[in-house]
C-alpha angles and dihedrals in degrees: 000000000000089000091056091048091049091050091051092048091049091049092050091048090051092049091047091049092051090046092052090048090051095049095085090049093047092048090048090050091052090049089050090054091052090048089048091057091050093046093047091057092047094047090046091053092047091048092052091052094046096045091046088061100037106031121055095186107092094202092055089050089056091046093052090047094052092042092056091046095051093041092052091052093048092052092044094052092047092049091047091052092051092049096044093048108036093187091058115091129196089251091057090051092050091047091049091050089050093052093045097042093094093051091044090048092055093043096047102026093126092050092047091046092051091045095055092040088055091051091050091048091052094046099042092037101203085171136007138224106283096029119129114234142172116214127164105329096332133093127182150095122309110241103170145354109211132178092274109017146030111227120211131178110219123223087254090060097255125138116230124187111205121190110249091231091058092048090048096050102033125079109267124198110208103201096185098044092108131044094247140032133202128231122198110208119189119218127179126200134192118271089243092060119113099242099207090054092048091049093050091049092051092047093050094043096050094043092054094047118115111248097023111119120233091217122076086034120232117259130209116204132181105221112170152352102250128200092264105003146037106245129225128188115212109204117192138156130233139166108295103243115108094232091057093045091054093045094052093044091055091049091048094053093048094047095045091051091050093049094047092049090051091050094045092243112151125219095205130221117232108285127212123190116213123201120202123205139172106273092193090061097039115044120164093196099056127066111257114258116229120221116264114277094020108120096174 
């Protein structure tokens, strides 16, 4: 029994001795991690200053910034592992990462997928920071593209974080991709209205409106005979930002109403025609009565 106790004590002493020997390495590794955090911030700041002067593409600036940050942390963690565990070589770490890559891939597949999708978005640049987009059920202004998410600020002032993989695979409408944007405004007039006169008034009104672009030129189209009106579509172009589109549309509605009122052109309400009949003579719930003497 004393031999077993002695063996246990010797084992504990050996473990304690190894632990004491490892303490300086572990402390050094921890210090290296703290220094890595400090160095990553410094390198990130330097990268921002350098890329701001040398790279005009803002998305590539973000990509370089994030690449330096992630790379610094990877090197720092590897160096800390080598220092903390002297018997561990860089080759062993690489081999371990190779063996565990499949497990890591399954465990962090969403993170990896979003990471690479973010890199592709930054490199291909289908949209830029500050663009207005519509994706899934969200519309707003792009504020940031990070390693995992794309951040947009909705028109209601809400922040939405969309996974990069979703943004990359879903259909995205970039509303500010081109220098101008068209609005189709429906206008109905009374059936008694002289249509050429109404069209000319609409054309003149929309062309003179502040914020409507001269090129491409506005177009006025007759599109349908409605239930109570003949319907026009006023097509005009403005600057692409949503705020400007709403402003010009409000001005267009106000001005068209003023011009139509001055010209005595009615924008009709929905009209329903009612027919009255003698319910005693016509009853859908009773069999019809044939006139006397009619056997047919």
